[in-house]
N, C-alpha and C positions, 0 to 999 in steps of 0.2 A: 355661826353659833358655836360656842366651846362645847366640847362634849365631855365636860366633868361632872361626876355623880355627886349628889347631896345625899349622904348615907342616911342622914336624919330624917329625910323625906320619903327614903325606901327607893331611891334612884339608883340604877347600874348603868354602866356603859358596857355595851357587847357590840361586837364585829359583825356585820350583816353585809355580805357581798363585798368585802374588803374595806367597808367605811364604818367607823365608831358611830354607833347611835346610842342616844339616852333613852331608857326605858323606865317606866314608873306605874305601880298599880294604884291609881287614883280612885276616888270614889266614883268618877265619871267613867273611868276605864272599866271599873267592875260593873257599872250599870251596862255599858255596851257589850261587855261578855256576856253577862247574863241574857241579853237580848239575842245575841248572836247564836247562843246555845240553847234557847229557849228554856231558860230556868226559871223556876218560881221565885228562888232566892240563891245567896251565895254559898249555902251549907251544901248544896248538892254539887258544888264545882270541883271538889278533888276526885270525886268517883267519875264525873263526866270527862274530865281531862284524859281518862285512860282510853277514850275511843273516839278521839275528835278525828274528824275528817280533814282533808287538806285544805278545804274551804274555810272550816271553822277555825284551823290552826291559824290561817292568815289573818282572819278577823280578830283574833285573840292578840296576835302580835301587832296588828295595826291599832288596837285600842290602847295596848301597853305604849308604842311608840307617841301616840297622841298624848298619853299621860305624862310622858316624859318630855312633851314640848315639841317634838319631831313631826314632820309632815308624814302621816301614813302611807302616801302617794309612793313614797321612796320604794315601797316594795314591788311595784310596777316596773320600776326604772332599772333594776339589775337583778339578776336570778340570785335569790336565797336559797340553799339547799335546806332540806328537811332537818338534818341533823342541827344545821345552824339554827334554824326557827325553833326548834325544840330546846335547844341549849339556851338560846336567848329568853323563852318564855320562863323556863326553870330558874334561870339566874333572877329574873324580875321578880317571881313570886317568893323566892328564897329570901330575897332582900327586904320583903315586908313581913316576914314570919317572926 
């Protein structure tokens, strides 16, 4: 799969564990994130991001990967550092702002 971003769709390409991956905050990804973070609606998301656990960070990243058409299982295949994961999530969220 080519790893080019469609900025009109809010996609970004980030490097995770040395491999380019496409991320996108789709409606489905947003719904998965709300569920993973036990939120009633998306308006609480910015405040909640300030206190994510490692498990929640992985869930957010997996949802964004899936939104970008990637297999979220890649997160278990190679080690992704915390700074890498945080930067990837920030890039995906900034792309849809």
